[in-house]
N, C-alpha and C positions, 0 to 999 in steps of 0.2 A: 245714696244708700240702698243696698238691696238685701231683701228678706228671703233666704230659703226656706220653704216650707217642706218638710220631709212627711211623708204620708205612708205608714205601713198598711197595705190592704189585703185582706184575707177574707172573701166571700162576702163582700159588702156592696153587691148589686144594688140594694135597695135604696142606698143612701149616697153612692158614690158621685152621681151627677150634681146632687144637691150640693154636697159638701164642696166639690170643685167650683160650682157657680159661686158660693159664699167666700170662698178663698179669693177667687179673682176680683170679687167685687171691693175688696179691701182697697183703699187708696193709698197704696204703696207700691213701689217697683219690686215684683215678686218673682220667683222662680218656683215652680210646683214639681217636686221630685215624689213620684209615686212609685213605691216598690211594692209589687204584687207577688206574694207568697204563695203562688202556684194555687190560685182560686180556681174554684171547679163550677162556679156559679154564673159566669159570663162577665166577671169583673173584668177579666184581661181585655175582652173585647171591647167592653166600655172604654177602657183606657185607651186602647189603639185609636178609638173614635175622637176621643176628647184631645189625644197629641195631635191628631191631623187637623184639628180645629183651632186649638190654640198654641201658638208658639211659646207660651211661657211654660208648657207642661212636657216633662219627660217622664215616660213610662219604663221603668226596668223591671225586668222579669226574672224571678228566681227560677232556677232548674228543677227544684222541688220545695216542699213544704220545709222550710228551714227554721221557722219562728220568728215572732215580732223583732227580738233583739238582732237577729242576723239581717232582718229587712232594714231596721234603723242603721245598722253598721254600715251596710251598703249605701244608703242613701245620704247618710252624714259625710261619708267620703267624697261623695260626689257633688257634694253642695259647692256652690260658688259666690254666694252672698257674703254681705259683711257679717250678719247674723244667721243664725240657725234656729227655727223652732219646730217641735214634734207636733204633729197633728194627727190625730185618730180620726178615721174615716167615718165614724158611727153618728156622727152629729150631735155627741154629749157635751162637746166643746163648742163654743161660738167664734169663728175667725173674727168676727167685729170687734173682738178685744185686742188684735195684735197691736194697734199702735199704743195701747195703755201698757201691754207688756214690755215692749221694745224701748219704752222712754227712758227707763234707767240705764241702759245700755247706750243709748244715743247720747244720754248727758254724760256718759263717762264715768256714772258711779257705780257700774255693776258689771260684772264678768258673766254671771248668770243670773237669770229671772225665773222664779216659779211662779205660776200660776195658782193660787190658793183658792180651792172651794170653800174653805172655813175660815177665811180673813174677815168675812161679813161684808154688807151692803150691797150684794148682787142676789138676782133671782135663782132659786135652787127649786129642783122637781123633788119631791119628797118620796124617798125609796126605802131601802132595806135598813134597819135598825143595824143588824149585824155586821153590815159592810162598813159602816160608819164606825162602829168600836174596833173592827179589825185595823181600818185604816189609821184610827188613833193609836192603837198598839204599837203598830208598825213606825208610825211617825215618832211616838214616844222612845222606842227602843233605838231608831237611827239618831234621835238627837242626843240619847245618853252615849252612844258609840263614838259619835263624830263631835260631840260637843257645840253643836250649833241649835237654832230655836226655830226650825221649821214648825209650821202648822199643816203643811199637806206633801209629805215626802212621794206620797203615789200619784200625785198629779200627772196628767198625760202634759200640760201645758208647761215646757220647760224651754226656755230661749238662750241661747249660747252665743257668744261672739265666737266667729266661726274658728278662728286660729286656736282656741281653746278647747272646743268640744274634738276637733281634728286631733288635737295632741293627745287626747285620752283615748287608751286601747280599750275598746267594747268587747267584752269576752262573752257576754250571756248572750244565748240564741233565742230564747223565748220570753217569759214574763218576768225575768230577773233584771231587767235594764235599769227599772227606777232605784231600787237600792242600791245596785252596782254604781250607777254614775253618781249617786248622792254622796255615797262615802268617798269616791274618788275626787269629786270636786272639792268636798270638805278637807280632806288631807292634804289638797294642794292649796288650801287656805286661800280660795278664790273669793271675790266678794259677791256675796248673793243676796238678792233682794226678793220679796214675795210681794204680788200683787193680787188682791181680791178678783175673782172672776166669778161669772154664772156657771151653774151647771145643770145640764138636762140628760139625767142618766137613763139608760135602759132597763128594761126589764129583761128576764132571760127570754121570754117570749118574744121580745122585740129584737134579739139576737145578742144579749149581752152574753161575753165569753169566759171572762175570768171567773175561777171558783174558789174553793176553800185550799185546795192544792197549791194554787199558786201563791196563797198567803204564807203557806209553810215554806214555799220555795223562798219568797222574800226574805223570812226570817233566816234560812240558811244563808242568803246571800250577804245579808246584814253582818253577820258573825264572820262569814268567808273573807270579805274584802275589807272589813275592819282589821283582822288579823293580817291579812296579806299586805296591805298598802302601807307604804313609807311616806313620809312628807315629802313632796315633790314641787320645786319651784314652778310657779305660775308663769305662763308665758308674761311678757312684759306689758305694762298698760301704763299711759302717760296720765291716767285719771288721777284727781286729788281724792284721796279714800276718805277724807274727813269733811266731804261736802254734806251740807245738811238735807233733810228729807225733802221729798218731791211734792208737787200740788197734788199728785193723785194719792188715793189711798195706796200706801206700800209701807213694807217694813225691811229694814237692813237686818240680815241674818248673821249671826257669829257668835263664837264663844267668847265670854270675857276673860 
């Protein structure tokens, strides 16, 4: 079993080395695909150094700043592992949780796993109230439009069977990836699980990039792709969809 870790990078010099060390320390067979979105802070040079030092790392360089969604699109299509996980480079999400996140996939119970910051049971850094309100509202609207019961639509940690995510066209170039992919996997009636994760959020002074404009764009994406998507048959899976819950804290997502 091999896990492809796709990391979009944009001006993450301060955290990049530490993040890669954490990823490589996970006791799994891993390939690391770092897609640099035309960083100007030395991140590209760090990636070149890390790629030369670690054969598991591939550094892909965008010709100009195209956005997070474009970086993810390229990284996902380059993935060769059995499963693909999205990993931000800012240390807000801890790679130590990979084994728990991929467990429903390995057991054949899920096609997609979301790491939920709000499912409970894991440490959280306490930060912005209005960010949590915005996230709750976006998740609520997403659930209304897709008839699934997620607790954290905007989470970075999303893990997919590779053939599933590579079969879904990603259209958003910037911060619209989360609502777009959520609508598209829901419309395909894929088996979705959630697993509780820890979260160490950054302040804006520490480099947090997402803002209120991105929240409004996420709203637009939810409506846009809900109207646009039609039911699509998911790639086949031999798993029994009626298997009971896992030993880890997790929930199966889906409409009744």
